[in-house]
C-alpha positions in Angstrom: -85.0 78.0 25.2 -86.3 77.6 21.6 -82.8 76.9 20.4 -82.3 74.3 23.0 -85.5 72.4 21.9 -84.3 72.6 18.5 -80.8 71.1 19.4 -82.6 68.4 21.6 -84.8 67.3 18.8 -81.9 67.4 16.1 -79.9 65.2 18.5 -82.7 62.6 19.0 -83.3 62.7 15.2 -79.8 62.0 14.4 -79.6 59.3 17.1 -82.6 57.6 15.7 -81.3 57.7 12.2 -77.9 56.3 13.2 -79.7 53.4 15.2 -81.8 52.8 12.3 -78.8 52.5 9.8 -77.1 50.1 12.2 -80.1 48.1 12.7 -80.7 47.8 8.7 -77.0 46.8 8.3 -77.2 44.0 11.0 -80.3 42.9 9.5 -78.7 42.6 6.1 -81.0 44.7 4.2 -78.4 46.9 2.4 -76.7 43.7 1.2 -80.3 42.1 0.3 -80.9 45.2 -1.8 -77.7 45.0 -3.4 -77.9 41.5 -4.4 -81.6 41.8 -5.7 -80.5 44.7 -8.0 -77.8 42.3 -9.1 -80.2 39.4 -9.7 -82.4 41.4 -12.1 -79.2 42.8 -13.9 -78.3 39.3 -14.7 -81.8 37.9 -15.6 -80.8 37.6 -19.3 -77.7 35.6 -18.6 -79.4 33.2 -15.9 -83.0 32.8 -16.4 -82.7 29.8 -18.7 -79.3 28.3 -17.3 -79.6 28.8 -13.8 -82.1 27.5 -11.1 -83.3 30.9 -11.3 -85.7 31.3 -8.2 -87.8 34.1 -9.5 -89.3 31.4 -11.8 -90.7 29.4 -8.9 -94.2 29.5 -7.6 -95.6 27.6 -4.7 -97.7 24.4 -5.4 -98.2 22.9 -2.1 -98.1 25.3 0.8 -97.7 24.3 4.6 -99.0 20.9 4.3 -98.6 19.2 7.8 -96.4 15.9 7.7 -98.9 13.7 9.5 -97.1 11.2 11.7 -94.2 13.8 12.1 -95.1 15.6 15.6 -92.2 18.0 16.0 -88.5 18.9 14.8 -88.3 18.0 11.4 -84.9 19.2 9.9 -82.7 18.7 6.8 -84.0 17.3 3.5 -82.6 15.0 0.7 -84.1 13.5 -2.5 -83.1 9.8 -3.2 -83.4 8.8 -6.9 -83.6 5.1 -6.1 -86.9 5.3 -4.2 -87.8 8.5 -5.9 -88.8 9.8 -2.3 -87.3 12.2 0.1 -85.8 11.8 3.5 -85.6 14.1 6.7 -84.3 13.8 10.1 -86.1 14.4 13.3 -84.1 15.3 16.5 -86.4 14.6 19.3 -86.5 11.8 19.6 -83.8 11.1 17.0 -85.1 9.5 13.6 -85.3 9.5 9.8 -88.5 9.9 8.3 -89.2 8.9 4.4 -91.7 11.4 2.6 -93.3 11.1 -0.6 -92.8 14.1 -3.1 -96.5 15.2 -2.3 -95.8 15.3 1.5 -97.1 12.0 2.8 -95.1 10.2 5.5 -94.0 6.7 4.2 -92.0 5.5 7.3 -90.4 6.5 10.5 -86.8 5.0 11.4 -85.5 5.5 14.9 -81.7 6.4 15.4 -79.6 5.4 18.3 -76.2 6.8 19.0 -76.8 10.1 17.8 -78.3 13.1 20.1 -79.1 16.0 17.7 -79.4 15.1 13.9 -79.9 18.4 12.0 -79.1 17.3 8.3 -79.1 14.5 5.8 -78.1 13.8 2.4 -78.1 10.8 -0.1 -74.8 9.8 -1.4 -75.1 6.6 -3.5 -77.1 3.6 -3.5 -78.4 3.0 0.0 -75.8 5.2 1.6 -76.7 8.5 3.4 -74.5 11.0 5.4 -76.2 12.5 8.8 -75.0 15.4 10.6 -75.0 15.9 14.4 -75.2 19.5 15.2 -74.2 19.5 18.7 -71.3 17.3 18.4 -70.3 18.5 14.8 -70.0 15.0 13.3 -70.8 13.6 10.1 -71.9 10.0 10.2 -72.4 7.6 7.1 -75.4 5.1 7.5 -77.2 2.7 5.2 -80.8 3.1 4.6 -82.7 0.5 2.6 -86.2 -0.3 1.7 -86.1 -2.8 4.8 -84.3 -0.6 7.3 -86.3 -0.4 10.4 -83.8 1.0 12.8 -80.3 3.1 12.6 -77.4 2.6 15.2 -74.7 5.1 14.3 -72.4 3.7 17.0 -69.2 2.4 15.5 -70.0 3.6 12.0 -67.6 5.9 9.8 -67.7 9.3 10.9 -66.0 12.8 10.2 -65.7 15.2 13.4 -65.1 18.8 12.5 -65.1 20.6 15.9 -64.4 24.2 15.0 -66.1 27.3 16.4 -67.9 25.2 18.8 -71.1 27.0 20.1 -73.6 24.6 21.5 -76.8 24.7 19.2 -75.2 26.7 16.6 -73.3 24.1 14.8 -73.7 21.9 11.6 -77.2 22.6 10.2 -77.0 21.0 6.8 -75.1 18.8 4.2 -75.1 18.0 0.7 -73.3 15.4 -1.4 -72.0 16.7 -4.9 -72.0 13.5 -7.0 -70.2 15.3 -10.0 -67.2 16.7 -7.8 -67.3 14.1 -5.3 -67.4 16.4 -2.4 -69.4 16.9 0.8 -70.6 20.3 1.5 -71.6 21.5 5.0 -73.2 24.5 6.7 -72.5 25.8 10.0 -75.6 27.9 11.3 -74.1 31.0 12.5 -71.2 32.5 14.9 -69.9 32.7 12.3 -71.7 31.5 9.3 -69.7 28.9 7.3 -69.7 26.5 4.2 -67.2 23.6 4.2 -66.3 21.7 1.4 -64.6 18.3 2.1 -63.1 16.1 -0.6 -61.5 12.7 -0.7 -64.0 10.9 1.4 -64.8 8.0 -1.0 -61.1 7.3 -1.4 -60.6 7.2 2.3 -63.6 4.9 2.7 -62.4 2.5 0.1 -59.0 2.4 1.3 -57.5 3.5 -2.1 -55.7 6.5 -0.7 -55.8 9.0 2.2 -56.2 12.6 0.8 -58.6 14.2 2.9 -59.1 18.0 2.2 -61.2 20.5 4.3 -61.4 24.0 3.1 -64.0 26.9 3.7 -66.2 27.9 0.7 -66.2 31.5 0.1 -68.7 33.8 -1.7 -67.1 35.3 -4.7 -66.1 39.2 -4.5 -67.6 39.6 -1.0 -66.3 39.7 2.5 -68.8 37.3 3.7 -72.3 35.6 3.4 -75.1 38.3 3.7 -78.0 36.0 5.4 -78.4 36.0 9.3 -78.0 32.2 9.6 -77.8 29.2 7.6 -80.2 26.4 8.2 -79.7 24.2 4.9 -78.2 23.7 1.7 -78.5 21.7 -1.6 -76.4 21.2 -4.6 -78.4 21.4 -7.9 -76.3 19.3 -9.9 -77.4 20.0 -13.5 -76.4 23.5 -13.2 -73.5 23.1 -10.5 -75.2 25.7 -8.4 -75.8 25.6 -4.7 -79.0 26.8 -2.9 -78.6 28.2 0.6 -81.4 28.3 3.0 -81.7 30.8 5.9 -84.3 30.5 8.5 -84.0 33.9 10.1 -83.9 35.8 6.9 -86.6 33.7 5.5 -84.6 33.5 2.1 -83.1 31.0 -0.4 -80.2 32.3 -2.4 -78.5 30.6 -5.3 -74.9 30.8 -6.0 -73.1 29.7 -9.1 -70.0 27.4 -9.2 -67.7 30.3 -8.9 -69.4 31.6 -5.5 -71.5 34.6 -7.2 -74.9 35.1 -6.0 -77.3 34.5 -8.9 -81.1 34.7 -7.7 -83.1 35.0 -4.5 -86.4 33.6 -3.1 -87.9 35.5 -0.3 -90.1 33.0 1.8 -92.4 35.9 2.5 -96.2 36.2 2.4 -97.3 37.5 -1.2 -94.1 36.4 -2.8 -93.9 33.0 -5.0 -97.7 32.7 -4.3 -97.1 32.3 -0.6 -100.3 32.9 1.6 -98.1 33.1 4.6 -94.5 33.4 5.6 -92.6 30.1 6.0 -91.9 29.8 9.6 -88.5 28.3 10.4 -87.4 26.6 7.2 -85.0 24.0 8.0 -84.5 21.8 5.0 -84.3 22.2 1.2 -84.0 19.7 -1.7 -84.6 19.7 -5.6 -86.3 16.8 -7.2 -85.4 15.2 -10.7 -88.0 17.5 -12.6 -86.6 20.6 -10.9 -89.4 20.9 -8.1 -88.0 22.6 -5.1 -88.8 21.0 -1.7 -88.7 22.8 1.7 -89.2 21.4 5.2 -90.4 23.9 8.1 -90.3 23.2 11.7 -92.1 21.7 13.5 -93.8 19.6 10.5 -94.6 21.7 7.6 -94.1 20.6 3.9 -93.7 22.9 0.9 -93.1 22.2 -3.0 -92.3 24.9 -5.4 -92.6 24.4 -9.1 -90.9 26.2 -11.8 -93.3 28.1 -14.2 -91.1 28.3 -17.3 -88.7 25.7 -18.8 -85.2 25.7 -18.6 -82.3 24.3 -20.7 -80.9 22.3 -17.4 -84.5 20.8 -17.0 -84.8 19.6 -20.7 -81.4 17.7 -20.7 -81.0 16.8 -17.1 -80.7 13.0 -16.3 -83.3 11.7 -13.5 -80.5 10.9 -11.3 -78.7 14.1 -11.5 -80.1 16.0 -8.4 -78.5 17.0 -5.2 -79.9 17.3 -1.8 -79.8 18.2 1.8 
């Protein structure tokens, strides 16, 4: 009887250990620990030349966006107005926000059912992303714009891995390399790179190229989902935002993970976890902005100088 009990308890313990290992792997903890170790090994190389997320601390936390009731998603910085823009999907609209989190105006959208991402391209030109339809639409938003009608406007559809509400979540325009970066939320996680759009729109040439961006030296991204992205043009690095992992990850131009920012209570000065982070953008001074559903606004500031911050031009910022 005693031996049977020992065998039973041993079997239960082994089963629990295996279940824990599977759960840990599925939740990406081993990969997270690996990249965390690599980050600190590369501190001397990256702390001054990269975005380097460990240097950031929250300066404005969970400020409600008065006038935005629900479903704020996506974020981009516009150098012409020195403001931020986000999209709202119920009802569809664009909101312009000051850099201290005040609502400036709300612009209704017609012809689009599920806007989830926005990025400034140039002048008054922006690109909007519809998640369910997996469409990217070019729109103009000027200082006097009061309504956006997307029907009949230039658009690009990329209907791959269709999965309802798990489609395109974020978009960012790269001014330097003239490419559009788009993230798919999950099933599977994907980052697409689209080149040739300016030439197609101008009628100069038709050489539209779409390829999947891959993380260097790894089988795939280790976050549980992707909710947004932004390209930091002074460094050429990309910031990927994950809502479910509550994490921002910085990648260099070669696809190597450089630094991490956990959006957890007690980290980077946060008093509480960031709930459902849905948009990320970087300002001209290097400040990092987050939008969290339903309507919370965050600003993180770098606590020590960086070489790119001293030399970057005011307009050299990307956004999502």
